[in-house]
MARMITI-486178 format. One line per 10 residues: number of its first residue (from 1); their letters; for each residue x, y, z of N, C-alpha, C. Coordinates in steps of 0.001 Angstrom, whole numbers. Atoms other than C-alpha are relative to their C-alpha. Layout:
NUM	A	X:Y:Z:X:Y:Z:X:Y:Z; ...
REM end
This chain:
1	XXXXXXXXXX	-801:524:-1099:94323:97807:86987:1419:258:-266; -1422:-241:342:97785:98872:87542:915:-1235:325; -778:967:-135:100751:96599:87420:-223:-1161:-1013; -127:994:943:100873:93132:85810:-1421:-863:-91; 1192:790:286:97783:91163:84377:137:-578:-1455; 22:575:1167:96854:88960:81583:-1143:570:-984; 878:-591:679:95315:90518:78610:146:-708:-1390; -54:811:1176:94407:88668:75165:1066:-1200:117; -743:1267:-108:96331:85637:76487:1388:294:259; -1312:-232:-353:99602:87309:77333:252:841:1277
11	XXXXXXXXXX	-260:-918:-1251:101123:89117:80440:330:1375:-626; -290:-1413:285:101091:92875:80196:356:853:1244; -422:-1040:-1071:102517:95620:82219:-772:1452:-230; 781:-1213:138:99868:98502:82540:-396:77:-1371; 708:27:1328:98463:97419:79259:1170:-196:-1061; -1050:344:1022:101816:97057:77521:460:-1359:-43; -375:1540:135:102718:93453:76398:1411:-325:404; -1450:331:-258:105840:92076:78070:867:-241:-1023; -733:469:1201:106800:90360:74966:570:1135:-956; -331:-1030:1034:106876:93534:72956:1208:719:718
21	XXXXXXXXXX	-934:-676:-597:109026:95254:75689:1295:-741:-79; -1214:904:33:111478:92274:75955:607:-51:-1500; -218:159:1609:111488:92009:72163:801:1074:-359; -646:-1294:317:112794:95650:71962:1242:109:742; -1053:-240:-842:115010:95836:74947:950:-1215:113; -863:1125:-149:116305:92340:75082:-249:-728:1339; 45:574:-1297:116607:89903:77977:1250:-527:474; 1090:-377:-1021:117110:89459:80885:-321:1461:215; 401:-1488:59:115242:92584:81625:-943:31:1161; 885:-403:-1363:113606:94012:84875:-933:1011:-647
31	XXXXXXXXXX	1070:-796:369:110348:95722:84144:-893:384:1225; 669:-649:-1222:108540:97972:86637:-1190:721:-655; 1112:-672:331:105172:99421:86693:-106:1289:1016; -17:-1205:-808:105218:103141:87873:-1369:153:718; 1265:-29:-601:101487:103041:88398:-228:-872:1359; 93:768:-1165:101639:100298:90874:775:366:1093; -896:-720:-993:104504:101857:92671:-749:1120:732; 763:-1265:-405:102320:105038:93168:-1088:-522:920; 1125:584:-603:99370:102819:94226:352:-332:1411; -369:565:-1271:101129:100991:96912:494:927:847
41	XXXXXXXXXX	-434:-1026:-912:102947:103996:98318:-1192:797:603; 1169:-696:-517:99652:105946:98660:-809:-707:783; 749:915:-786:97950:103050:99955:437:-8:1536; -707:-86:-1294:100465:102753:102913:-94:1207:645; -85:-1234:-632:100844:106366:103405:-1426:389:580; 1360:-348:-527:96975:106889:103755:-390:-819:1167; 482:778:-1251:96776:104082:106295:328:447:1276; -503:-636:-1374:98511:106145:108821:-822:1450:231; 878:-1162:-269:95918:108940:108385:606:1260:102; -627:-1315:-392:96457:112323:109935:1148:66:1149
51	XXXXXXXXXX	-857:-191:-1103:98782:111049:112567:1373:419:-430; -1281:-746:417:102240:112835:112302:867:-1312:-324; -902:1178:365:104457:110219:110230:646:480:-1281; -750:-22:1321:107012:109928:107506:304:-1219:-492; -450:1309:437:107553:107155:105218:1403:128:-722; -1428:22:565:111327:106780:104577:423:-1074:-823; -231:1268:895:111814:104509:101546:1223:-455:183; -1237:778:-149:114387:101861:102029:665:-209:-1327; -605:-55:1263:116680:102528:99202:619:-1330:-251; -589:1486:207:118258:99059:99575:-934:-826:-723
61	XXXXXXXXXX	981:969:644:115107:97375:98330:186:289:-1633; -222:-214:1444:115682:98971:94706:520:1480:-2; -515:-1211:75:118220:101812:94303:171:733:-1445; -6:-571:1482:117807:102544:90526:-536:1357:117; 254:-1547:-208:117802:106222:90268:-1393:502:-304; 1575:-397:243:114374:106566:88513:-873:-428:966; 992:372:-948:112657:104560:91086:-33:643:1167; -193:-843:-1122:114128:106580:93849:-662:1207:-104; 657:-1471:446:113070:109824:92076:-1660:-140:-19; 1426:301:25:109625:108288:91525:-564:11:1521
71	XXXXXXXXXX	435:113:-1457:109224:107702:95386:42:1463:512; -32:-1469:-449:110521:111232:96139:-1155:757:-461; 1026:-920:711:107947:112835:93734:-1341:-364:840; 1177:443:-586:105139:110865:95842:110:479:1507; -99:-669:-1206:106378:112638:98993:787:-974:1226; -709:613:-650:108536:109946:100321:1264:682:591; -1338:-403:-172:111671:110506:102317:854:-1222:2; -1008:1337:343:114830:108234:102274:546:-571:1274; -884:876:-965:116412:105530:104369:1255:-531:-763; -1238:608:509:120034:104896:103524:751:-979:811
81	XXXXXXXXXX	-747:1033:-460:122278:102051:104374:1476:22:-195; -1236:-184:349:125352:103223:102933:362:1388:-456; -247:-1308:619:127322:106299:101754:-437:150:-1500; 513:59:1512:126416:105190:98207:-1374:307:-156; 1528:-242:106:122750:105144:99073:-274:1581:492; 448:-1427:-381:122974:108611:100618:309:823:-1243; -214:-606:1149:124542:109781:97338:-1177:-137:-1108; 1157:275:982:121726:108170:95337:-1354:803:424; 950:-817:-537:119205:109889:97620:-15:1504:-438; -329:-1343:320:120916:113199:97109:-300:301:-1602
91	XXXXXXXXXX	194:-86:1401:120981:112754:93254:-1654:-185:-464; 1477:349:291:117273:111662:93278:-828:1304:534; 646:-1169:-338:116431:115116:94809:-378:253:1457; 339:-204:-1351:116104:114388:98530:1138:1089:683; -826:-1002:-710:117597:117074:100863:404:-719:1131; -478:867:-1011:119758:115854:103790:-919:-103:1193; 964:81:-1090:117014:116752:106277:-1147:-1094:-205; 914:1013:228:114915:114073:104654:648:-1441:-167; -642:1291:277:117403:111204:104868:462:-585:1383; -680:704:-1218:118172:108783:107833:936:-1010:-522
101	XXXXXXXXXX	-1407:757:301:121411:106766:107807:-84:-1184:909; -128:1261:-846:121241:103111:109082:1161:-846:-262; -1162:1020:312:123903:100433:109276:757:-249:1044; -892:535:-1213:126054:98434:111528:1503:532:-324; -1358:-170:83:129366:99186:109841:283:1318:-775; -204:-1271:585:129433:102869:108998:1472:467:106; -1440:-399:-130:133006:103872:108000:261:1363:433; -236:-1354:-271:134793:106990:109109:-377:961:-1136; 289:-872:1279:134336:108506:105624:-1415:102:-12; 1501:-122:140:130572:107728:105712:-463:805:1090
111	XXXXXXXXXX	579:-714:-1024:130075:109287:109097:338:1434:-129; -444:-1486:205:132127:112341:108245:-1097:675:-983; 945:-562:1005:129801:112870:105133:-1351:93:698; 1249:-29:-858:126689:112142:107307:-224:1179:739; -121:-1084:-751:127579:114656:109779:115:1228:-743; -334:-1395:714:128737:117385:107543:-1337:455:-683; 1291:-278:831:125475:117006:105471:-1108:546:860; 1021:-230:-808:123277:117319:108493:-1257:-766:-201; 1156:994:284:121028:114221:107861:-903:257:1111; 1194:16:-897:117633:113882:109512:456:-707:1304
121	XXXXXXXXXX	-465:639:-1020:119256:111331:111781:1009:-1080:-424; -795:958:265:122000:108775:111966:-381:-966:1146; 378:1052:-830:120857:105481:113627:1003:-587:486; -1296:455:-711:123637:104545:116109:-9:-1358:316; -293:1357:-482:124709:101046:116679:756:-505:1042; -944:296:-1002:127272:101084:119429:515:1076:658; -616:-1176:-1003:128951:103210:122219:1129:518:-993; -1047:-381:993:131965:103453:119647:-429:866:-985; 276:-777:1022:130028:104927:116896:-663:1300:599; 413:-1274:-768:128346:107531:119436:1319:935:20
131	XXXXXXXXXX	-1267:-803:-379:132089:108545:120281:660:635:-1499; -426:-722:1104:133040:108834:116614:-769:1206:-623; 894:-1281:557:130024:110903:115498:352:1194:811; -34:-1273:-886:130540:113239:118511:1422:637:-348; -1346:-771:369:134308:113766:117529:-19:700:-1265; 3:-697:1514:133510:114753:113886:-982:1181:413; 916:-1222:-238:130451:116991:115134:761:991:633; -757:-987:-833:132762:118696:117638:1075:652:-946; -1007:-498:849:135482:119165:115036:-740:941:-1136; 643:-822:872:133076:120488:112517:-888:1145:747
141	XXXXXXXXXX	733:-969:-778:131261:122609:115060:-1497:39:-331; 1298:149:390:127826:121206:114226:-750:-868:1079; 732:812:-792:125064:119506:116009:-568:-1296:-670; 407:1210:645:124510:115828:114990:-1131:-609:629; 1406:557:-511:120949:114317:115213:278:-1705:-134; -171:1433:-81:121182:110679:116271:-1262:-623:792; 898:687:-621:118715:107953:117194:626:-1465:369; -604:1365:-378:119535:104674:119123:-762:-1286:-613; 641:1169:346:118910:101408:117344:-176:-1147:1036; 147:1048:-1220:117348:98945:119919:-59:-1360:-689
151	XXXXXXXXXX	265:1364:327:117505:95195:119431:-991:-544:1095; 1050:243:-998:114160:94210:121072:-116:-1390:393; 171:1480:-185:114807:90444:121216:-1373:-595:-343; 1336:505:313:111931:89745:118952:312:-813:-1422; -112:977:960:111749:86841:116459:-833:503:-1109; 977:-634:1158:110327:88305:112985:-590:-1120:-559; 634:1117:674:109466:84742:111886:306:-23:-1353; -252:5:1536:111064:85369:108417:1281:-767:-2; -1258:873:85:114229:83513:107154:1116:478:805; -1078:-401:-937:117060:83619:109551:1027:888:-530
161	XXXXXXXXXX	-895:-917:487:119232:85603:107145:-533:1420:-185; 438:-1508:268:116869:88577:106961:-963:210:1323; 621:-359:-1212:115664:88507:110554:1106:616:937; -874:-792:-351:117355:91126:112500:-237:470:1470; 476:-451:-1308:115712:91471:115936:416:-818:1170; -624:678:-1207:117443:88919:118074:1134:139:267; -1352:-318:-425:120489:89176:120257:1112:-692:-787; -1124:535:640:122424:86849:118220:316:667:-1280; -509:-764:1280:122388:89223:115102:924:1273:427; -751:-1228:-129:124649:92074:114582:-577:1392:168
171	XXXXXXXXXX	688:-1350:290:122017:94812:114628:-500:428:1487; 599:-711:-1172:121174:97278:117443:582:-423:1208; -750:296:-1333:122079:97143:121100:-1420:-347:955; 901:468:-950:120224:95764:124143:-611:1256:725; 656:-1132:-731:118037:97982:126418:1105:439:988; -1023:-499:-1090:120691:97976:129139:1196:793:-620; -934:-954:684:123294:99241:126555:-283:1327:-448; 608:-1279:320:121057:101707:125232:-46:981:1161; -51:-829:-1145:120718:103101:128809:1286:626:108; -1395:-588:-248:124356:103513:129194:429:879:-1146
181	XXXXXXXXXX	-353:-730:1050:124619:104947:125646:-646:1525:175; 656:-1069:-175:122051:107591:126480:432:840:1084; -736:-601:-1159:123719:108453:129773:1287:888:-522; -1401:-477:676:126904:108926:127644:-446:1249:-823; 470:-1084:858:125024:111037:125076:-305:1244:590; 322:-1170:-740:123744:113391:127763:1247:877:355; -1208:-856:-217:127354:114549:128325:783:305:-1210; -508:-397:1257:128122:115290:124702:-1020:869:-737; 712:-981:612:126680:118630:123630:-78:-10:-1415; -21:37:1449:127423:117966:120008:-1003:-845:-470
191	XXXXXXXXXX	978:930:440:124893:115289:119757:-1346:212:575; 1370:-242:-285:121156:115588:119760:-745:-1403:-75; 635:1191:-24:119192:112435:120735:-1402:261:-656; 1271:-314:482:116030:112729:118490:-907:-1079:84; 968:1195:-24:114620:109240:118738:599:-1385:302; -270:1337:-113:114605:105611:119000:-230:-771:-1250; 287:722:1279:114845:103070:116095:70:-1355:365; 51:1351:-26:113996:99474:115691:-287:-601:-1232; 436:767:1407:113870:97081:112637:291:-1477:391; -166:1181:-476:113446:93565:113397:37:-1253:-1127
201	XXXXXXXXXX	-192:865:1075:113708:92039:109982:-738:321:-1276; 660:-302:1273:112390:91773:106441:-1039:-1144:-359; 1007:978:355:109437:89921:104853:-875:-758:999; 671:521:-1266:107540:89725:108020:-1517:-95:-471; 1400:160:618:104080:88237:107198:-931:-48:1261; 829:167:-1149:102740:88105:110922:-6:1294:535; 140:-1294:-712:101478:91103:112946:855:178:1323; -483:30:-1422:102983:90032:116448:1439:521:-38; -1306:-428:20:106689:90810:115560:-102:1667:74; 182:-1414:46:105702:94531:114739:-464:413:1191
211	XXXXXXXXXX	782:-615:-1128:103535:94903:117743:1094:-133:1158; -1081:192:-1147:106341:93402:120247:979:1080:-130; -1112:-1061:35:109001:95753:118738:-644:1400:238; 728:-1322:-229:106700:98764:118939:-85:201:1404; 335:16:-1404:105685:97992:122513:1356:117:846; -1168:-147:-584:109226:97570:123429:683:1594:23; -652:-1407:118:110489:100992:122265:-919:951:451; 883:-1075:-562:107396:102798:123449:127:-62:1385; -28:32:-1397:107759:101538:127006:1446:616:302; -1214:-496:-282:111533:102635:126730:-153:1451:-270
221	XXXXXXXXXX	201:-1508:-57:110552:106048:125473:-712:566:1161; 608:-652:-1344:108208:106576:128422:1201:-35:1149; -1106:49:-1219:111258:105382:130784:954:1308:-417; -871:-1234:187:113479:108154:128998:-712:1292:454; 586:-1312:-418:110758:110850:129345:-143:98:1586; -70:-29:-1437:110362:109919:132941:1476:548:607; -1466:-195:-451:114219:110276:133285:431:1639:-472; -468:-1316:500:114117:113881:131632:621:32:-1331; -606:221:1248:115376:112577:128234:-1136:159:-1175; 1208:-262:1004:112912:114232:125510:587:-496:-1413
231	XXXXXXXXXX	-328:277:1343:112885:112656:122079:-1181:531:-936; 1050:-658:863:110899:113662:118991:-828:-1161:-865; 678:1148:793:109961:110333:117315:335:-1296:293; -396:1494:-72:110062:106624:117026:56:-562:-1370; -335:617:1385:111453:104918:113950:-247:-1500:208; 425:1436:-134:109698:101409:113757:637:-727:-1158; -521:641:1020:111729:100538:110651:-921:-647:-1002; 801:438:1111:110311:98402:107830:-340:-1565:270; 217:1592:-51:109746:94671:107026:-1205:-627:-286; 1345:444:437:106193:94600:105883:158:-1000:-1302
241	XXXXXXXXXX	-168:1002:1036:106050:91457:103678:-1103:-130:-1013; 880:-3:1147:104434:90574:100521:-288:-1484:-324; 452:1376:312:102684:87452:99070:807:-483:-1106; -681:692:1287:105219:85615:96900:-542:-1186:-418; 598:1323:293:103557:82353:96945:-1671:261:-155; 1509:15:68:99816:81822:95734:-610:-220:1393; 795:284:-1090:97387:82208:98553:761:389:1288; -620:-207:-1103:100074:83287:101001:-574:1200:862; 531:-1081:-763:98728:85315:104034:1172:1188:405; -829:-1036:-280:100274:88638:104599:-819:980:830
251	XXXXXXXXXX	742:-1193:-554:99446:91737:106803:-213:1094:-883; 374:-1085:1032:97610:94363:104862:595:1303:698; -453:-1402:-372:98873:98012:105079:-888:632:970; 1031:-561:-998:95685:99070:106906:161:-675:1423; -135:754:-1350:96077:96415:109556:1439:338:728; -1016:-454:-591:99671:97235:109942:135:1335:682; 88:-1372:-804:99194:100935:110496:-787:66:1221; 1049:-94:-1155:96124:100280:112730:737:-425:1380; -648:477:-1157:98297:98122:114968:1147:1039:642; -1147:-954:-359:101359:100472:115129:-532:1315:602
261	XXXXXXXXXX	707:-1112:-514:99108:103481:115764:-588:-166:1279; 475:279:-1239:97356:101894:118677:1137:-57:995; -990:-8:-1071:100599:101429:120367:1025:1408:187; -870:-1315:-70:102345:104766:119429:-797:1177:262; 798:-1104:-141:99469:107075:119521:-98:758:1409; 221:-485:-1446:99278:107448:123394:1321:903:279; -1203:-728:-146:102876:108816:123187:139:1380:-376; -61:-1499:622:102196:111673:120908:1265:92:-814; -1304:-210:800:105570:110958:119276:-137:-58:-1463; 140:345:1527:105987:111188:115468:406:-1223:-288
271	XXXXXXXXXX	-292:1561:480:106364:107962:113685:616:58:-1302; -715:343:1188:108917:106961:111126:-51:-1288:-471; 67:1265:609:108423:104037:108911:934:-237:-1205; -921:122:946:110971:102615:106522:-301:-1210:-876; 357:765:783:109114:100715:103881:754:-215:-1213; -732:181:1232:110832:99159:100831:-847:-1126:-829; 510:970:763:109624:95711:99627:-1418:163:-335; 1496:41:24:106029:96269:100246:-406:1051:-1101; 360:-971:883:105972:99324:97889:680:-513:-1494; -675:157:1255:108347:98139:95013:-50:-1648:-461
281	XXXXXXXXXX	-240:1318:163:108501:94336:95279:-1054:-534:-1057; 860:463:1041:105243:93305:93370:-113:864:-1192; 127:-879:1188:105634:96277:91011:1098:-185:-1051; -1030:512:1045:108635:94316:89147:-69:-1273:-396; -383:1395:647:109171:91234:86918:1295:-61:-508; -1296:237:932:112374:89748:85575:-709:-804:-1175; 394:749:1166:111574:88710:82032:1411:-662:-621; -1195:750:523:113970:86051:80611:-595:-894:-1170; 289:984:1179:114260:83973:77402:347:-1438:378; -385:1267:-73:114185:80243:77244:1057:-263:-945
291	XXXXXXXXXX	-930:175:987:117491:79148:75907:57:-1442:-499; 30:1539:444:117096:75354:76097:-928:-802:886; 709:1023:-755:115177:72309:77404:581:-1030:-6; -652:1192:-48:116852:69460:78762:-889:-1099:788; 614:902:-706:115214:66196:79878:543:-382:1350; -463:407:-1270:115601:65272:83562:26:-1392:77; 178:1285:-279:116433:61855:84569:-1208:-433:896; 1401:220:-875:113215:60258:85908:-1167:767:-350; 1370:-583:461:110950:62587:84126:240:1564:254; 71:-1472:-29:110350:66344:83725:1197:595:-891
301	XXXXXXXXXX	-963:-720:808:112650:68897:82325:724:1150:855; -820:-1094:-464:115285:71355:83060:-344:1175:-948; 173:-1105:841:114181:74835:81510:971:941:284; -1144:-856:-105:117294:76788:80929:-346:1385:-565; 416:-1193:454:116744:80477:80861:1148:1057:-39; -1285:-949:85:119117:83529:80258:155:853:1115; 36:-750:-1109:118481:84869:83587:411:-856:1308; -482:908:-1112:120099:83499:86734:245:772:1196; -236:-438:-1284:121482:84052:90191:625:1374:137; -566:-1165:89:123413:87040:88939:-1178:1176:-226
311	XXXXXXXXXX	993:-1044:435:120126:88889:87983:-1084:-95:1182; 906:26:-1167:118054:87483:90966:658:-1063:994; -883:811:-976:119957:86157:93987:-891:-622:1040; 841:583:-1183:117151:85484:96478:-271:-1328:-102; 186:1501:-140:116441:81812:95375:1219:-553:528; -1370:662:-431:120133:80995:95805:387:438:1348; -421:-355:-1249:120571:83012:98864:-991:-590:1162; 1056:308:-1044:117302:82083:100879:-738:-1037:-383; 921:1026:452:115722:79324:98885:-1406:722:-197; 1172:-926:211:113195:82173:98082:-938:-565:-1139
321	XXXXXXXXXX	955:161:935:110003:81488:96072:-448:1236:-860; 495:-999:965:109204:83489:93029:-1007:-782:-1054; 941:556:815:106256:82738:90841:586:224:-1602; -368:-10:1511:107204:81832:87071:-1161:-237:-866; 1073:111:961:104889:82278:84177:363:143:-1319; -169:-307:1505:104953:82015:80419:-541:1294:-296; 443:-1303:524:104612:85518:78874:-1115:-335:-937; 902:421:968:102671:84018:76015:-208:-1500:60; -3:1486:-278:101500:80482:77064:-557:-577:-1401; 419:941:1117:101344:77858:74299:-1033:-859:541
331	XXXXXXXXXX	1220:1103:-194:98397:75470:74179:734:-1276:276; -498:1292:-155:99073:71855:75108:86:-380:1556; -56:557:-1217:99774:69672:78058:1155:741:910; -999:-896:-914:101741:71358:80970:1225:-1006:316; -1053:662:-422:105177:70254:81888:421:246:1401; -506:-153:-1298:106913:69917:85089:1637:136:-184; -1296:-293:115:110297:71512:85264:694:905:1010; -913:-957:-821:113183:73183:87200:406:890:-860; -489:-1023:727:113697:76437:85992:1339:649:442; -1345:-147:-338:117509:77056:85900:646:1095:-885
341	XXXXXXXXXX	-657:-920:701:119914:79760:84873:1225:-532:-461; -1134:435:552:123050:79725:83015:1307:128:819; -1300:-85:-940:125674:80403:86017:477:-1377:256; -632:1356:-425:128011:77727:86818:25:-187:1342; 177:370:-1389:126746:76922:90115:-1489:-882:123; 1330:818:-169:124082:74147:91006:-1026:806:639; 804:-912:-718:122558:76836:93319:-848:985:-1000; 653:-922:1089:121565:78760:90091:-1362:-531:-496; 1196:504:340:118019:77474:90208:-971:1186:367; 901:-1016:-237:115125:80026:90127:-1232:-529:519
351	XXXXXXXXXX	1097:733:-487:112295:77512:90677:66:-1448:-151; 4:1467:50:112106:73796:91501:-1387:-546:-314; 1278:728:158:109313:71489:90198:-1274:817:-192; 1232:-916:423:107130:74147:88444:-868:-685:-950; 810:384:979:104167:73275:86397:-221:1271:-939; -9:-1079:882:104370:75307:83337:-573:-394:-1445; 454:386:1438:102782:75431:79791:1231:-582:-867; -1144:625:874:104759:73876:76878:890:1172:-222; -1114:-1121:486:107974:76164:76122:978:-544:-960; -851:205:891:110289:76374:73438:1144:1013:-61
361	XXXXXXXXXX	-1153:-1014:56:113729:78121:72956:-422:1148:-785; 524:-1303:521:112871:81773:72401:-1159:577:746; 1039:-459:-777:109936:81932:74592:271:707:1092; -283:-849:-1145:109734:84549:77183:-787:-619:1228; 467:217:-1247:109131:83871:80928:-33:1000:925; 69:-1145:-1126:108163:86349:83767:363:-618:1280; -166:352:-1511:109508:85903:87167:-510:1163:937; 657:-937:-741:107311:87788:89528:516:379:1273; -206:-442:-1351:107689:89971:92529:1515:264:130; -1375:-429:-82:111218:91129:91734:500:1408:-141
371	XXXXXXXXXX	-220:-1254:-118:110927:94725:92136:813:519:1107; -982:-179:-1042:112782:94450:95388:923:-1066:287; -1015:962:-114:115896:92848:95902:346:-805:-1131; -33:662:1435:116061:91907:92294:1340:632:-572; -1084:-827:598:118300:94343:90194:1124:341:973; -967:-724:-872:119820:95830:93253:955:-863:500; -788:1075:-551:121463:92536:94282:724:-780:-1149; -573:639:923:122714:91763:90942:1548:-7:52; -1653:33:102:126537:90691:90285:309:-259:-1169; -710:354:1330:129002:90143:87448:697:-1192:-91
381	XXXXXXXXXX	-768:1358:-186:129898:86585:88457:-96:-676:-1398; -140:579:1266:130891:84748:85323:21:947:-1029; -129:-1189:916:131497:88128:83859:-1243:242:-857; 1271:-339:570:127808:88602:83176:-441:1270:184; 361:-1589:-251:126679:92034:82517:-1383:101:531; 1189:-134:-789:123968:93305:84655:-1184:429:-1038; 998:-106:960:120538:93283:82948:-550:1513:-97; 724:-1435:210:118704:96489:81626:-1230:-94:871; 1339:-306:-752:115649:97969:83472:-792:928:-787; 978:-840:838:112509:99419:81933:-1100:414:996
391	XXXXXXXXXX	1340:-631:-604:109777:101553:83591:-1086:221:-832; 1001:-435:857:106403:101565:82185:-929:1156:964; 624:-933:-780:104747:104799:83245:-1447:408:-431; 1418:-266:247:101300:106432:82891:-300:150:-1286; 222:-132:1415:101595:107203:79286:176:-1197:-582; -19:1295:513:102118:103482:78866:1219:-246:-1078; -1078:231:863:105295:104041:77206:1328:-343:605; -1199:316:-636:108284:102006:78258:1209:726:-247; -1303:-896:172:111521:103845:79064:1022:-859:624; -1424:700:-624:114992:102283:79721:480:1062:1095
401	XXXXXXXXXX	-477:-781:-1092:115959:103522:83191:1251:-510:330; -1325:205:-134:119047:101689:83250:452:-1081:-1087; -256:594:1120:120795:100511:80235:904:-1425:294; -695:1345:-260:122173:96874:79948:1612:330:-80; -1496:-179:-166:125894:96650:80807:558:-746:-1308; -585:835:1266:128436:95666:78063:1364:-556:721; -1359:567:-262:131707:93809:78375:994:1003:214; -1158:-1192:-271:133625:96988:78007:-421:691:1469; 385:-565:-1324:131663:98247:81087:660:-697:1014; -543:983:-1189:132826:95250:83142:1649:136:92
411	XXXXX	-1448:138:125:136473:95441:81958:677:1600:375; -729:-1341:-24:137017:99315:82347:831:267:1215; -674:-196:-1298:138262:98958:85955:1426:-935:-113; -1175:831:1:140800:96260:85069:1252:593:-626; -1229:-668:379:144519:97183:84726:1027:-1155:-329
REM end
């Protein structure tokens, strides 16, 4: 079985004990299973069968270069949300024609680079962005490929901070504005409208938001076709959720693909999907050391660990749940504890009221499902160095794919 499991009473990653990896590399430490990433990518890709499709890995989920290279080796393409992510994709070996560029606030410098590279598509967010891309393309004498990002007025049903498909959010444009933008595009020979794009949010666990978003842009695509505007493909974004909590119901890759294909297939248009979390999220854990145990007034404990909101921001940002396990559980009566980090903020709590085996300073705990939006959202608040990252590959040999920062790293920019 790929990924994380229990063998001989302790947690292992593809057969390698986490305690051994952490003992050598130190903590806090992100550990990833290459085998699990491969299995998840292949399962999702196979779910779409022979229908023309491309999976553009959402680099924002985990932009560590070795992870992005691993996905490229599996046949993925790339979805970038910044100029920095475009450069990560290029350094990972993607060619420009394999990269889509998404984002609300693309700067003039980022657009210049995107147009000059000849990316697969720039997902445009406003009439002003169309004008800026057109000016750059005309000046460079190139044809820029663009897609219109539609805001379909769909509630993703996920946390408000990661729901992007409602009119109150900054993402995409209404159908009425999209119609005006497409009329404008028709008068700009330096721009080529290649498709429509929609992304209604992240960590979506119900099928209905995906279906409603797909139906909206399929209907719009038919309207465009009837008006003489030919497009190549439909980009339905990402957002497929994972089960963070025990027993949490989520949409399977097979059901997800079947539902989208039922809506898209009659158009004959190629399909683009932008998965991230569903591929890398469960394939990573954050390993931390117990620093201290403090009794809580009224009973229970604070388990203080050396990982905090600077290593995993999701609990502080969204109140997100991550399972926490002892790497080598001790025998004895379980304890009830809040698992907290060392950062000088009350919100630096990784888990509230967790039932854990007895713990002592120096023990390791594993925080599950941190392969997405874990290391990639790290900060240096409190001058804390960013944690190291390790990848366990098929040969079962852990490799450091990003070294731990030092204080010299942090201070090198100070003058």
